[in-house]
C-alpha positions in Angstrom: -19.6 -6.2 -6.3 -18.2 -2.7 -7.0 -15.3 -2.1 -9.5 -14.7 1.3 -7.9 -11.1 2.4 -7.2 -10.6 2.3 -3.5 -8.2 3.8 -1.0 -8.0 2.5 2.6 -7.1 5.1 5.2 -7.1 5.6 9.0 -9.5 8.3 10.1 -7.9 8.1 13.6 -4.6 9.2 12.2 -4.5 13.0 12.2 -2.2 13.2 9.1 -4.1 10.5 7.1 -7.5 12.0 7.9 -6.4 15.5 7.1 -5.1 14.5 3.6 -8.1 12.3 2.7 -10.7 14.8 4.0 -9.0 17.6 2.0 -9.2 15.7 -1.3 -12.3 13.5 -0.6 -14.8 15.4 -2.8 -12.5 15.5 -5.8 -11.5 11.9 -5.3 -15.1 10.7 -5.0 -16.1 12.8 -8.1 -13.3 10.8 -9.9 -14.7 7.5 -8.8 -12.5 6.8 -5.8 -14.1 5.2 -2.7 -12.4 6.0 0.6 -12.7 3.3 3.2 -11.9 4.1 6.9 -9.9 1.2 8.4 -10.6 2.6 11.9 -14.4 2.1 11.5 -15.9 -0.6 13.7 -17.5 -2.0 10.6 -14.1 -2.6 8.8 -12.6 -6.1 9.0 -8.9 -6.5 8.4 -9.3 -10.0 7.1 -5.7 -11.0 7.9 -4.3 -8.1 5.9 -2.0 -5.4 7.2 -3.9 -2.2 6.4 -2.2 -0.4 9.3 1.4 -0.2 8.1 1.1 1.4 4.7 -1.6 2.9 2.6 -3.4 0.3 0.5 -5.5 0.9 -2.6 -7.2 -0.9 -5.4 -7.0 0.7 -8.9 -8.4 -1.0 -12.0 -8.8 -4.2 -10.0 -5.1 -4.3 -8.9 -3.9 -3.8 -5.3 -1.4 -1.0 -4.6 0.7 -0.5 -1.5 2.4 2.6 -0.1 3.3 5.6 -2.2 2.1 3.9 -5.4 -1.5 4.2 -3.9 -0.9 7.9 -3.6 0.5 8.2 -7.1 -2.5 6.4 -8.6 -5.0 8.3 -6.5 -3.6 11.7 -7.5 -3.2 10.6 -11.1 -6.9 9.6 -11.2 -7.8 13.0 -9.8 -5.9 14.7 -12.7 -2.5 15.5 -11.2 -0.7 13.7 -13.9 2.3 16.1 -14.1 3.0 15.9 -10.4 2.8 12.1 -10.5 5.0 12.0 -13.5 7.5 14.2 -11.6 7.4 11.8 -8.6 8.3 8.9 -10.9 11.5 10.4 -12.4 14.5 8.2 -11.5 16.3 10.0 -8.7 13.1 11.7 -7.4 11.2 8.4 -7.3 13.8 7.0 -4.9 13.6 10.1 -2.7 9.8 10.1 -2.7 9.7 6.3 -2.0 12.2 6.7 0.8 10.4 9.6 2.3 7.1 7.8 2.3 8.7 4.7 3.8 10.3 6.7 6.6 7.0 8.4 7.4 4.9 5.2 7.2 7.3 3.0 9.3 9.2 5.4 11.6 7.0 8.5 12.1 3.3 7.6 11.8 3.3 4.7 14.4 4.5 7.2 17.0 2.0 10.0 16.2 -0.9 10.5 18.5 -4.3 9.1 17.4 -7.7 10.8 17.6 -10.0 9.7 20.4 
């Protein structure tokens, strides 16, 4: 069993695949495994991987924007992540992610 950090993403989502494929090489070089939830080999196992980005870092599950924060922190963008955690800004980033994940992304066209 692998102890690699993992990020689950939807390759069929244009926005998700664009972001992950842009950072994939750097992320993989930093020990992050990217798992496509739209792959026929992927099993949901009674988990909701479709609503928000899920990750696993240091053996702990992350959901939503915290997955992004830990992913980018692991890739060396510590200042940007620190900035996104400042009190008022954290609320803005969290709200922006929530709006995108729950109110925009479900209505975006999918690939194929």
